[in-house]
N, C-alpha and C positions, 0 to 999 in steps of 0.2 A: 504494499500500500503506499502511495507516495505521501509526503508530508501535507500536500494540498488536500488530499483526501481525509487524512487525519484531522486537519484543521476544520474541514467542513463537517465531519462527523461530530467533533466536540462542540461546534457552534449549534448544530442540531440538537444535541443533547441538553446543552444549557439553555436553549430557548424552550424545549419541551419542559424542563424543570420550571423555568419562570412561568410558563403557561399554567402548569399544575398548581403553582404557588398562588397565582392570580385567581384561579377558580376556587381554591380553598379559602382565600382571604374574602372573595365575594360572598361565599357561602356563609361565612362567619358574620359578615356584616349584616346580611339579609336576616339571619337568624336573630341577631341583636335587635335589629329594627322592629322585627315582629314582636320580640318580647317587650320593647319598650312601648309599642303600640298597645299591646294587650294589658300592660300594666296601668 
């Protein structure tokens, strides 16, 4: 594997991680909002 391919793969992996993190944060915020509205 060339270094270019390795670099591309690591970028794909890190953006996938960021995306998962973004989804998790959004889910938490949504749940928090629903709790505050219910309270």
